[in-house]
C-alpha positions as CSV (number, residue, x, y, z in Angstrom):
1,M,128.4,84.9,110.1
2,E,129.5,86.8,113.1
3,V,126.8,89.2,114.1
4,Q,127.9,92.2,116.3
5,H,124.5,94.3,116.5
6,P,123.2,93.8,119.7
7,A,119.6,93.9,117.5
8,A,121.0,92.0,115.0
9,K,122.0,89.2,117.2
10,L,118.2,89.1,119.0
11,I,117.3,88.5,115.9
12,V,118.9,85.7,114.9
13,L,118.5,83.4,118.3
14,A,114.6,84.3,117.2
15,A,115.3,82.7,114.0
16,K,117.5,79.9,116.1
17,M,114.3,79.5,118.2
18,Q,112.0,79.0,115.3
19,E,113.5,77.0,113.9
20,S,114.5,74.8,116.6
21,E,111.0,75.0,117.8
22,C,108.4,74.5,114.2
23,G,111.7,73.0,111.5
24,D,109.6,76.4,109.6
25,G,109.2,80.5,109.5
26,T,112.5,81.6,109.9
27,N,112.0,84.3,107.3
28,F,108.6,85.4,108.9
29,V,110.5,85.9,112.0
30,V,112.8,87.8,110.8
31,T,111.1,90.2,108.4
32,L,108.1,90.7,111.6
33,A,111.6,92.3,113.8
34,G,113.0,93.6,111.2
35,E,109.3,95.6,111.0
36,L,109.1,96.5,114.1
37,L,113.4,97.5,114.6
38,N,112.0,99.5,111.8
39,Q,108.7,101.1,113.0
40,A,110.2,101.8,116.7
41,E,112.8,103.8,114.7
42,G,109.6,106.6,113.8
43,L,108.2,106.2,117.3
44,L,112.3,107.3,118.9
45,R,112.3,109.8,115.6
46,M,109.5,111.7,116.4
47,G,110.6,111.7,120.6
48,L,109.0,108.8,122.5
49,H,111.2,107.5,124.9
50,P,112.8,103.4,124.6
51,I,110.9,102.3,127.6
52,Q,107.3,104.2,126.3
53,V,107.8,102.0,122.7
54,V,108.4,98.3,124.5
55,S,105.9,99.6,127.0
56,G,103.6,100.1,123.6
57,Y,104.7,96.3,122.1
58,E,104.0,94.8,125.3
59,Q,100.4,96.2,125.5
60,A,100.4,94.7,121.5
61,L,100.9,92.1,122.1
62,K,98.2,91.1,125.3
63,K,95.7,92.7,122.4
64,A,97.0,90.2,119.7
65,I,96.6,87.4,122.3
66,E,93.1,88.5,123.5
67,F,92.1,89.0,120.0
68,L,94.1,85.6,118.6
69,E,92.6,83.6,121.8
70,S,88.7,84.9,121.0
71,H,89.4,83.3,117.5
72,I,90.4,80.2,118.0
73,Y,89.1,77.7,115.5
74,Y,89.7,74.4,116.2
75,Q,91.9,73.5,119.7
76,V,93.4,69.9,121.1
77,K,92.2,68.8,123.6
78,D,94.5,66.0,123.2
79,I,97.9,66.0,121.5
80,R,98.3,62.2,122.0
81,N,95.0,61.5,119.8
82,V,96.1,61.5,116.1
83,D,93.1,62.8,114.4
84,E,92.4,65.3,116.4
85,V,96.3,66.4,116.3
86,T,96.0,65.8,112.1
87,K,92.1,67.3,112.5
88,C,94.2,70.5,113.5
89,L,97.2,70.2,111.2
90,K,95.5,69.6,108.0
91,S,94.8,73.1,106.4
92,S,97.9,74.7,107.8
93,I,100.4,72.2,106.3
94,S,97.9,71.4,102.8
95,P,99.0,73.7,100.4
96,K,102.6,72.5,101.3
97,L,101.9,69.2,100.0
98,Q,99.8,70.7,96.9
99,E,103.9,72.2,95.8
């Protein structure tokens, strides 16, 4: 499928990058991007300039990263240590193995 719209092209690119990096989660990427665009449309209709919307999203990104970094439960210090990586991945992989 050939995509023409610039925003849609970016969503396709993001989904492809997610697929190549993780092999999963493309639905989440597309859904999140769609919702960000949906919310941006509302902000534009309220009279905000696109630069203000982008700036707000960048501020939200910084806050989200701060929040996530302050809530790290377990961090892998040596990615070559199989036991350490297994401990980290176990909770995210377990639900998929039960299916």
